[in-house]
C-alpha positions as CSV (number, residue, x, y, z in Angstrom):
1,X,91.9,120.9,80.7
2,X,90.0,124.2,80.5
3,X,90.5,127.0,83.0
4,X,87.7,129.5,83.9
5,X,88.4,133.2,83.1
6,X,85.5,134.6,85.1
7,X,84.3,134.0,88.6
8,X,80.7,133.2,89.4
9,X,79.2,135.3,92.1
10,X,77.3,132.5,93.9
11,X,73.8,133.7,92.9
12,X,71.2,131.4,91.7
13,X,67.7,130.0,92.3
14,X,66.9,128.5,95.7
15,X,67.0,124.7,95.8
16,X,65.3,122.9,98.6
17,X,67.2,120.1,100.2
18,X,70.5,120.8,98.6
19,X,72.3,120.2,101.9
20,X,70.4,117.5,103.6
21,X,70.5,113.7,104.3
22,X,67.5,113.1,102.0
23,X,65.0,114.5,104.5
24,X,64.4,117.9,106.1
25,X,67.0,120.6,105.5
26,X,69.0,121.5,108.5
27,X,68.4,125.2,109.4
28,X,70.3,127.7,111.4
29,X,68.6,126.6,114.6
30,X,70.6,123.4,114.6
31,X,73.9,125.2,114.5
32,X,75.5,126.5,117.7
33,X,76.9,130.0,116.9
34,X,75.6,129.9,113.3
35,X,74.6,133.1,111.7
36,X,70.8,133.3,111.4
37,X,68.7,133.8,108.3
38,X,71.0,132.4,105.6
39,X,69.4,131.5,102.3
40,X,70.3,128.1,100.8
41,X,71.1,128.5,97.2
42,X,72.8,126.5,94.4
43,X,73.9,127.4,90.9
44,X,74.8,125.2,87.9
45,X,78.4,124.8,89.2
46,X,77.2,122.2,91.8
47,X,74.4,120.6,89.8
48,X,73.3,120.0,86.2
49,X,76.3,120.1,83.9
50,X,79.2,117.7,84.5
51,X,81.4,118.5,87.5
52,X,84.7,117.5,89.1
53,X,83.8,116.7,92.7
54,X,86.8,116.6,95.0
55,X,85.9,114.2,97.8
56,X,89.1,114.4,99.8
57,X,90.3,118.0,100.3
58,X,91.0,119.8,103.5
59,X,89.8,122.9,105.3
60,X,90.6,124.5,108.6
61,X,87.8,127.0,109.3
62,X,88.9,130.2,111.1
63,X,86.5,129.5,114.0
64,X,88.4,126.3,114.7
65,X,91.9,127.8,114.4
66,X,90.8,130.6,116.7
67,X,89.5,128.0,119.2
68,X,92.9,126.2,119.0
69,X,94.7,129.4,119.7
70,X,92.4,130.3,122.6
71,X,93.1,126.9,124.2
72,X,96.8,127.3,123.4
73,X,96.8,124.3,121.1
74,X,99.8,124.4,118.8
75,X,98.2,122.9,115.7
76,X,97.9,125.6,113.1
77,X,100.8,124.7,110.8
78,X,98.7,125.5,107.8
79,X,98.8,129.2,108.9
80,X,102.3,129.6,110.4
81,X,104.2,126.9,108.5
82,X,105.9,123.8,109.9
83,X,108.9,121.6,108.9
84,X,109.8,124.3,106.3
85,X,106.4,124.3,104.7
86,X,104.8,127.6,103.6
87,X,101.4,128.6,105.0
88,X,98.2,127.6,103.1
89,X,95.9,130.6,103.0
90,X,93.2,128.6,101.1
91,X,92.9,126.4,104.2
92,X,90.9,129.0,106.1
93,X,90.3,131.9,103.7
94,X,87.4,130.8,101.5
95,X,87.8,133.7,99.1
96,X,91.4,132.7,98.5
97,X,90.2,129.1,98.1
98,X,87.6,130.0,95.6
99,X,90.0,132.1,93.5
100,X,92.1,128.9,93.0
101,X,89.0,126.7,92.4
102,X,87.7,129.1,89.7
103,X,90.7,128.3,87.5
104,X,89.2,124.8,86.8
105,X,86.0,124.4,85.0
106,X,83.3,122.6,87.0
107,X,85.5,122.1,90.0
108,X,83.6,121.7,93.4
109,X,84.5,120.2,96.8
110,X,83.3,118.1,99.6
111,X,84.9,119.5,102.7
112,X,86.8,117.5,105.3
113,X,88.9,118.8,108.2
114,X,92.6,119.1,108.0
115,X,94.9,117.4,110.5
116,X,95.4,117.2,113.4
117,X,92.7,114.9,114.7
118,X,91.1,116.7,117.7
119,X,91.6,113.6,119.9
120,X,95.4,114.0,119.4
121,X,95.6,117.5,120.7
122,X,92.9,117.8,123.4
123,X,91.3,115.9,126.3
124,X,87.9,114.3,125.7
125,X,85.9,117.2,126.9
126,X,87.8,119.8,124.8
127,X,88.0,117.5,121.8
128,X,84.2,117.2,121.8
129,X,83.9,121.0,121.9
130,X,86.4,121.4,119.0
131,X,84.6,118.8,116.9
132,X,81.4,120.7,117.3
133,X,83.0,124.0,116.4
134,X,84.7,122.4,113.3
135,X,81.4,120.8,112.1
136,X,79.4,124.0,112.7
137,X,82.0,126.0,110.8
138,X,82.1,123.6,107.8
139,X,78.3,123.6,107.7
140,X,78.3,127.4,107.7
141,X,80.8,127.3,104.7
142,X,78.5,125.0,102.8
143,X,75.5,127.2,103.5
144,X,77.4,130.3,102.4
145,X,78.9,128.8,99.2
146,X,76.6,125.9,98.2
147,X,77.6,126.2,94.6
148,X,81.3,125.6,95.5
149,X,81.1,123.2,98.4
150,X,78.5,120.5,97.9
151,X,78.7,118.9,101.3
152,X,81.0,118.2,104.3
153,X,82.1,115.1,106.3
154,X,82.1,115.2,110.0
155,X,84.9,115.5,112.5
156,X,84.4,113.2,115.5
157,X,86.0,113.3,119.0
158,X,87.3,109.8,119.0
159,X,88.7,109.8,122.5
160,X,85.2,109.7,123.8
161,X,83.0,107.3,121.9
162,X,79.8,108.4,123.6
163,X,80.5,112.0,122.5
164,X,81.6,110.8,119.1
165,X,78.3,109.0,118.4
166,X,76.3,112.0,119.6
167,X,78.3,114.3,117.3
168,X,77.9,111.8,114.4
169,X,74.1,111.9,114.9
170,X,74.1,115.7,115.1
171,X,76.3,116.1,112.0
172,X,74.5,113.7,109.8
173,X,70.9,114.1,110.9
174,X,71.0,117.7,112.1
175,X,73.5,119.4,109.8
176,X,73.1,117.1,106.8
177,X,76.7,116.0,106.6
178,X,77.5,113.2,104.0
179,X,79.9,111.1,105.9
180,X,82.6,111.1,108.6
181,X,86.4,111.2,108.6
182,X,88.6,109.2,110.9
183,X,92.3,108.3,110.8
184,X,94.3,105.2,110.0
185,X,95.0,104.8,113.6
186,X,93.2,106.5,116.4
187,X,95.4,107.6,119.3
188,X,97.8,104.9,118.1
189,X,95.1,102.3,118.5
190,X,94.2,100.1,115.5
191,X,90.8,100.5,113.9
192,X,89.6,97.1,115.1
193,X,89.8,98.1,118.8
194,X,86.5,97.2,120.3
195,X,85.7,100.8,121.4
196,X,85.4,101.9,117.8
197,X,83.0,99.2,116.8
198,X,79.8,101.3,117.3
199,X,81.1,103.7,114.7
200,X,81.3,101.0,112.0
201,X,77.9,99.6,113.0
202,X,76.3,103.1,112.8
203,X,77.9,104.0,109.4
204,X,76.8,100.6,108.0
205,X,73.3,101.6,109.0
206,X,73.2,105.1,107.7
207,X,74.8,104.2,104.4
208,X,77.3,107.0,104.2
209,X,81.1,106.8,103.7
210,X,83.9,106.8,106.2
211,X,86.9,108.7,104.9
212,X,90.2,107.3,106.3
213,X,93.0,109.8,106.4
214,X,96.5,108.5,107.1
215,X,98.0,109.4,110.5
216,X,101.6,109.1,111.7
217,X,102.0,106.7,114.6
218,X,103.5,108.4,117.6
219,X,104.3,105.2,119.5
220,X,104.9,101.6,118.8
221,X,107.0,99.9,116.0
222,X,105.8,102.3,113.3
223,X,106.4,105.5,115.2
224,X,107.8,108.2,113.0
225,X,108.9,111.6,114.3
226,X,110.2,113.8,111.5
227,X,111.8,116.5,113.7
228,X,115.3,115.8,114.7
229,X,115.8,112.7,112.5
230,X,119.0,112.3,110.4
231,X,118.6,113.3,106.8
232,X,118.7,109.8,105.3
233,X,116.4,108.3,107.9
234,X,113.8,111.1,107.5
235,X,113.6,111.2,103.7
236,X,113.9,107.4,103.1
237,X,110.7,107.1,105.2
238,X,108.8,110.3,104.8
239,X,107.2,109.8,101.3
240,X,106.1,106.3,102.3
241,X,104.9,106.8,105.9
242,X,101.3,107.6,105.1
243,X,100.8,105.1,102.3
244,X,102.0,102.4,104.6
245,X,99.7,103.6,107.4
246,X,96.7,103.5,104.9
247,X,97.7,100.0,103.8
248,X,97.8,98.7,107.4
249,X,94.5,100.3,108.2
250,X,92.9,98.6,105.1
251,X,94.3,95.3,106.2
252,X,93.0,95.8,109.7
253,X,89.5,96.3,108.4
254,X,89.8,93.2,106.2
255,X,91.4,90.6,108.5
256,X,89.5,91.7,111.6
257,X,86.3,90.9,109.8
258,X,84.9,94.4,110.1
259,X,84.1,94.5,106.4
260,X,82.5,91.1,106.6
261,X,80.4,92.0,109.6
262,X,79.3,95.3,108.1
263,X,79.0,94.7,104.3
264,X,77.3,98.0,103.7
265,X,80.3,100.0,104.9
266,X,81.7,102.5,102.4
267,X,85.4,103.1,103.1
268,X,87.2,105.8,101.1
269,X,91.0,105.4,101.3
270,X,93.2,108.4,100.6
271,X,96.0,108.3,98.0
272,X,94.3,105.4,96.1
273,X,94.7,102.7,98.7
274,X,98.3,103.1,99.8
275,X,100.4,100.3,98.3
276,X,97.5,97.8,98.0
277,X,96.7,98.1,94.3
278,X,100.4,97.8,93.4
279,X,101.0,94.8,95.7
280,X,97.6,93.0,95.5
281,X,99.1,89.9,93.8
282,X,101.5,89.6,96.7
283,X,98.5,89.7,99.1
284,X,97.1,86.7,97.2
285,X,100.4,84.9,97.0
286,X,101.1,85.3,100.7
287,X,97.6,84.1,101.6
288,X,97.7,81.1,99.3
289,X,101.2,80.3,100.4
290,X,100.1,80.3,104.0
291,X,98.3,77.0,103.5
292,X,101.5,75.3,102.4
293,X,104.3,77.1,104.3
294,X,102.9,76.7,107.8
295,X,102.1,73.8,110.0
296,X,98.4,73.0,110.3
297,X,98.2,74.7,113.7
298,X,99.6,77.9,112.3
299,X,97.6,78.1,109.1
300,X,95.4,81.2,108.8
301,X,91.9,80.7,109.9
302,X,89.3,82.4,107.7
303,X,85.6,82.2,108.5
304,X,84.3,84.8,106.1
305,X,82.6,84.2,102.8
306,X,85.0,86.2,100.5
307,X,88.7,86.1,100.0
308,X,90.8,88.9,101.6
309,X,91.4,90.6,98.2
310,X,87.7,90.7,97.6
311,X,87.2,92.7,100.8
312,X,90.1,95.1,99.9
313,X,88.2,95.7,96.6
314,X,85.0,96.6,98.5
315,X,86.8,99.8,99.6
316,X,87.2,102.9,97.5
317,X,90.4,104.8,96.4
318,X,90.8,108.4,95.6
319,X,93.0,110.0,92.9
320,X,95.2,112.1,95.2
321,X,98.5,110.9,93.6
322,X,99.7,114.4,92.6
323,X,99.7,113.7,88.9
324,X,100.8,110.1,88.5
325,X,98.8,108.7,85.6
326,X,100.5,105.3,85.7
327,X,99.7,105.0,89.4
328,X,96.1,106.0,88.7
329,X,95.8,103.3,86.1
330,X,97.1,100.7,88.6
331,X,94.5,101.8,91.2
332,X,91.8,101.9,88.6
333,X,92.6,98.4,87.4
334,X,92.4,97.2,91.0
335,X,89.4,99.0,92.5
336,X,87.4,99.2,89.2
337,X,85.6,102.1,87.6
338,X,82.9,102.3,90.2
339,X,85.3,102.5,93.2
340,X,87.7,105.3,92.2
341,X,86.8,108.9,93.3
342,X,88.3,112.2,92.2
343,X,90.3,113.9,95.0
344,X,93.3,116.1,95.1
345,X,94.5,116.6,98.7
346,X,93.9,120.3,98.2
347,X,95.5,122.7,99.2
348,X,98.6,120.8,100.3
349,X,101.3,121.6,97.8
350,X,104.0,124.2,97.1
351,X,101.5,126.4,95.1
352,X,98.9,126.7,97.8
353,X,96.6,124.2,96.1
354,X,96.9,125.0,92.4
355,X,99.6,122.4,91.8
356,X,97.6,119.4,93.0
357,X,94.5,120.6,91.1
358,X,96.3,121.0,87.9
359,X,98.4,117.9,88.0
360,X,95.6,115.6,89.3
361,X,93.2,116.8,86.6
362,X,95.8,116.5,83.8
363,X,96.7,112.9,85.0
364,X,93.0,111.8,84.9
365,X,92.7,113.3,81.4
366,X,95.6,111.2,80.3
367,X,94.2,107.9,81.7
368,X,93.4,105.3,79.1
369,X,89.7,104.9,80.1
370,X,86.4,105.6,78.4
371,X,84.6,108.9,78.7
372,X,81.9,107.1,80.7
373,X,84.4,105.8,83.2
374,X,86.1,109.2,83.5
375,X,82.7,110.7,84.3
376,X,82.3,108.1,87.1
377,X,85.7,109.1,88.5
378,X,85.0,112.8,88.4
379,X,81.4,112.9,89.5
380,X,79.0,110.0,89.2
381,X,80.7,107.8,91.9
382,X,80.8,110.7,94.3
383,X,77.1,111.6,93.8
384,X,76.1,107.9,94.4
385,X,78.4,107.3,97.4
386,X,77.7,110.6,99.2
387,X,74.1,110.6,98.1
388,X,74.3,114.0,96.5
389,X,71.4,115.4,94.5
390,X,71.7,115.5,90.7
């Protein structure tokens, strides 16, 4: 791993269409509250030479955190700290963020919004306003630093599907966003709830990815509230809560038939697919055993052309395992070289983002894979999936 000793100043020749969906470039007119007259530029950091494109890293733009505060929404743990965590300056301070990014040669990002989901903290009307503020702010960041941030994925107000679909259209076709982010459950509802079907249908049509971020269930049998739990109960569950939520979300998309109905869907799972890669043989064993262990009336009914594990493998996993080379190899063997994407979960660590960058890059360098496959993980898969130029 090489570290940069100098910082690039963001200058470079103008590149038409560097932040678009493949058509006209979105301009300042499409952005509410967007500063006018910005010049879209890109330098070699974001195109040309090989890059490390972080597809799942988090941001909380100041305009959004200010909107939270004005509406008295207590959701700014990345600034004030929560559960004993330190604040994360790089979450909202782009200069601080870039100073960390500059330590790693060729490192660039695709932005996605940090938790909490807007639908968890606001009513439908306010959630729609917050989503628009978040998306405008991320678009502004990409316009201001196009050599550092290649694109963004949209925040949607999922407690109002009509508003969510309008914001999806505005973000993708107006702002040039390259996908959307949702959570493993939405207001504690599973992803196969009928109200969410239009989202999957639309994303199947536009051929851009859905990033699924794990979310802690607040009600039901998987509910998990960290505050106030006894020490043993908290820490025996805490490290595994989100991987389990991701795993259940993936299974929901498989067994509900969503992936069969919408075969063009591109689903990116955080933390390399939860426990699915490690336990995929158990998935097969349980499925095959279902035909012998159960009475005929209780056998699983499957009316789709592929086996369940084949649908799991249609999804993508990211490398946000915090430096676990053996875990990366397990996920790589399961998903395949074309379905693993570089990601770090930046800046969530005890060093403000530097730790996850360093450890993730080191662990990828230690993987027993070809240089061609390493290039796919770092860059080529992201360019193809997010339809990035270059």
